[in-house]
C-alpha positions in Angstrom: 96.9 88.7 32.4 100.6 89.3 31.5 102.5 85.9 31.0 105.5 85.4 33.4 108.8 85.7 32.0 110.6 82.5 31.4 113.3 83.4 34.1 110.4 84.1 36.6 109.0 80.6 36.0 112.4 79.0 36.5 112.9 80.9 39.7 109.5 79.8 41.1 110.2 76.2 40.1 113.4 76.2 41.7 111.9 77.8 44.9 109.2 75.2 45.1 111.7 72.4 44.7 113.9 73.8 47.4 110.8 73.9 49.7 109.9 70.3 48.9 113.5 69.3 49.8 113.5 71.2 53.0 110.3 69.6 54.0 111.8 66.2 53.4 114.8 67.2 55.5 112.8 68.3 58.4 111.4 66.0 61.0 109.5 66.6 64.3 111.3 65.6 67.3 109.3 64.9 70.4 111.4 65.0 73.7 109.7 63.1 76.4 111.9 61.8 79.2 111.2 58.7 81.1 113.3 57.7 84.2 113.4 54.0 85.0 114.7 52.5 88.2 114.9 49.1 89.9 114.1 48.8 93.5 114.3 45.8 96.0 112.3 45.8 99.2 113.4 43.8 102.5 111.9 43.6 105.9 113.7 44.1 109.2 114.9 40.6 109.0 116.6 40.8 105.5 113.7 38.9 103.7 112.7 40.1 100.2 109.3 41.5 99.9 107.7 41.0 96.4 103.9 41.8 96.7 103.8 45.5 97.1 101.6 47.8 94.9 102.3 51.1 93.0 100.6 53.0 95.9 103.0 51.7 98.4 105.9 53.6 96.9 106.9 57.2 96.8 109.6 58.7 94.4 111.2 62.0 95.1 113.4 63.7 92.4 115.6 66.4 93.9 113.0 66.6 96.7 110.0 66.8 94.4 107.4 64.2 94.5 106.8 62.4 91.3 103.8 60.4 89.7 104.8 56.8 89.1 103.9 56.1 85.5 105.3 52.5 85.1 105.2 49.9 87.7 106.0 46.1 87.5 106.3 43.6 90.3 108.9 40.9 89.8 109.8 42.4 86.5 110.9 40.1 83.9 112.5 42.7 81.5 115.6 41.1 80.0 118.7 41.2 82.0 122.2 42.3 80.7 124.8 41.3 83.3 128.5 42.2 83.0 130.3 39.7 85.0 133.7 40.9 86.0 136.1 38.5 87.5 139.2 39.5 89.4 142.3 37.6 88.4 144.9 39.7 90.0 147.8 38.0 91.8 146.1 38.4 95.3 143.2 36.1 94.2 145.4 33.1 93.4 144.4 30.9 96.2 140.7 31.5 95.8 140.3 31.7 91.9 139.4 28.1 91.5 136.6 28.4 94.1 135.2 31.6 92.6 135.2 30.2 89.0 133.4 27.1 90.1 130.7 29.3 91.9 130.5 31.4 88.7 129.8 28.3 86.7 127.0 27.2 88.9 125.7 30.8 88.9 125.4 30.7 85.2 123.6 27.4 85.3 121.0 28.8 87.7 120.6 32.0 85.9 119.9 30.5 82.4 117.7 27.9 83.7 114.8 30.2 84.4 113.9 34.1 83.8 113.6 35.9 80.6 114.9 34.0 77.4 116.5 37.2 76.4 118.7 37.4 79.5 122.5 37.8 78.5 125.9 37.8 80.3 129.2 39.3 79.1 132.3 38.0 80.7 135.2 40.3 81.7 138.5 39.6 83.6 140.8 42.3 85.2 144.2 42.4 86.6 146.5 45.2 85.5 144.3 45.4 82.4 140.7 44.7 81.6 139.9 42.0 79.1 136.5 41.2 77.6 136.3 37.5 77.0 132.8 37.3 75.8 130.2 39.9 74.6 126.5 39.5 75.9 125.5 36.0 75.2 123.0 33.3 76.4 125.4 30.6 75.2 126.3 29.1 78.7 129.1 26.8 77.2 130.8 29.8 75.6 131.0 31.4 78.9 131.9 28.3 80.9 134.6 27.0 78.6 136.6 30.2 79.4 136.7 29.8 83.2 139.4 27.0 83.6 141.7 29.0 81.6 142.0 31.9 83.9 145.2 32.7 85.7 145.8 35.0 88.7 148.7 37.4 88.2 149.7 41.1 88.4 147.9 44.1 89.8 144.2 45.0 90.1 142.3 47.5 87.8 138.9 47.3 89.6 137.8 50.8 88.7 138.9 50.5 85.1 136.8 47.3 84.8 133.7 49.0 86.3 134.1 51.9 83.9 134.5 49.9 80.8 131.9 47.4 81.5 129.5 50.2 82.2 130.0 51.9 78.9 129.1 48.5 77.3 126.0 48.4 79.5 125.1 51.8 78.4 124.3 50.4 74.9 122.0 47.7 76.2 118.2 47.8 76.7 116.2 46.4 79.7 117.7 45.8 83.2 121.5 46.3 83.5 123.7 44.7 86.2 127.4 44.7 87.0 128.4 41.7 88.9 131.9 41.8 90.4 133.8 38.9 91.8 136.9 40.4 93.6 139.0 40.6 96.7 138.2 44.3 96.8 141.5 46.1 96.1 142.5 48.5 93.3 146.1 49.1 92.5 146.6 49.9 88.8 143.5 51.6 87.5 143.7 54.7 85.3 140.1 55.6 86.3 139.2 56.5 89.8 136.4 55.7 92.0 134.2 58.8 90.9 134.8 57.9 87.3 133.7 54.4 87.9 130.6 55.5 89.8 129.6 58.0 87.2 129.9 55.5 84.3 127.7 53.1 86.2 125.2 55.7 86.9 125.0 56.9 83.3 124.5 53.3 82.2 121.7 52.9 84.8 123.5 49.8 86.2 123.1 48.1 89.5 126.3 46.9 91.0 126.5 43.7 93.0 129.9 42.7 94.4 131.0 39.4 95.9 134.2 39.9 98.0 136.2 36.7 97.8 138.3 37.8 101.0 136.0 39.6 103.6 137.5 42.6 105.4 137.1 40.8 108.8 139.1 37.7 107.4 142.3 39.7 107.1 143.2 42.2 110.0 145.4 45.1 108.9 144.3 44.8 105.2 143.8 47.9 103.1 140.1 47.9 102.8 139.8 51.1 100.7 138.7 49.1 97.6 136.2 47.0 99.6 134.7 50.1 101.3 134.4 51.7 97.6 132.4 48.7 96.5 130.0 49.0 99.4 129.5 52.6 98.2 129.1 51.7 94.6 126.4 49.2 95.7 124.6 51.6 97.8 124.6 54.4 95.1 123.3 52.0 92.3 120.7 50.0 94.3 122.9 47.0 94.6 124.9 45.4 97.6 128.1 43.7 98.6 128.4 40.1 99.9 131.3 38.9 101.9 131.1 35.1 101.8 134.0 32.6 102.5 134.8 30.3 99.8 132.6 27.3 99.1 128.9 26.9 100.0 128.7 30.4 101.2 129.8 31.8 97.9 127.3 29.8 96.1 124.7 31.1 98.6 125.7 34.7 97.7 125.3 34.1 94.0 122.0 32.5 94.7 120.8 35.7 96.6 121.7 37.7 93.7 119.6 35.8 91.5 116.7 36.0 94.1 117.0 39.8 94.3 117.0 40.1 90.5 113.9 37.9 90.2 112.0 40.1 92.8 112.9 43.5 91.6 110.3 46.1 91.1 110.5 48.3 88.0 109.4 52.0 88.5 109.2 54.6 85.9 108.3 58.3 86.1 108.4 61.4 83.8 110.1 64.1 85.9 107.8 66.9 86.8 108.6 70.3 88.7 112.3 69.8 88.2 114.6 71.1 85.3 115.9 68.2 83.2 119.2 69.5 82.2 121.8 67.4 80.3 124.7 66.1 82.5 123.0 67.4 85.8 122.8 64.9 88.5 119.4 64.4 90.0 119.2 62.9 93.5 116.5 60.2 93.9 114.7 59.0 97.1 112.5 55.9 96.9 110.3 55.2 99.8 107.7 52.8 100.8 104.8 53.7 103.2 104.8 50.2 104.7 106.4 50.2 108.2 109.3 48.1 108.8 110.4 47.9 105.1 113.5 49.1 103.5 113.8 50.2 99.8 117.2 49.7 97.8 117.3 51.6 94.6 119.8 53.9 92.8 120.3 57.2 94.5 120.3 59.5 91.3 120.5 59.7 87.6 122.0 62.1 85.1 119.7 64.2 82.8 118.7 63.6 80.1 116.7 60.6 80.7 115.5 58.0 78.2 113.5 59.6 75.2 110.2 57.7 74.9 107.7 58.2 72.1 103.9 57.8 72.3 103.1 60.2 75.1 102.1 64.0 75.3 105.3 65.8 74.7 107.1 68.2 77.0 108.5 70.0 74.1 108.3 69.9 70.2 111.1 71.2 68.1 111.7 71.1 64.2 115.3 70.1 63.5 117.1 69.1 60.3 118.0 65.5 59.7 121.7 64.8 59.2 122.7 65.1 55.6 122.5 61.8 53.7 120.3 60.0 56.2 117.2 58.1 55.0 114.4 56.9 57.0 113.4 53.3 56.8 
């Protein structure tokens, strides 16, 4: 057998080395999409229903029935709550009452539930300020409440938008709790941008209106109606209490709803899952006389989840310089 020339050996060694490097730089990506949603169920009298089974629910994605893959009653998945307090000038008379109610809400929230539940605190007037990142330190949150002062305009949509962006980075259940008189006068973002941000974050929006619509005849109710729609589209709701015990009762009802939520998850089938395309969801129960509240849609792509038969497998290069740990 004729020996290989030195140059040929060198070329072969270089080629094999290149293949080894390429093998190290390639990874197999498995794209499996899981859509999670939270649902609350009430009877005709408004009472929460917490004992339903997986078979009592039906989920439609763009009209196509879906198989429920994940189901939990009274889920205790960690809560991330973005608490937004309106400190615009129009809330001056009610601010003390609302911060007192917020303090009692924090006490009730952290006294039970998942030890990983966390709250971030934001205020908004003409600008949005994050006073505390997500924390379980109740005293950190409470000590900021007496320092709040009401002044200037209201950037409600900006607050929803920015808090939703923060929630998008969180795991588990995500909630926006807005305490406001409902108006918006100074936002850069509009209603549609705020709604889309909340939907992208998979956040449920609850709002407590400090001044109900019926309490002020002739008032511009555009912001209040917008909050009602935000709640309906994300699976939340709006409360319209007067100050005092009624406000405490509204906060307590929020906690009860969060403690009786159903977690439902499905892998979309028979619908194209295209990035940035909105999918309309319809969540129903077969039980007569019951009503389900859940978000009305989501944006593809959904959450990528390992450990299940893949919908698609592709080989892609890793970013240069990245190392697996």
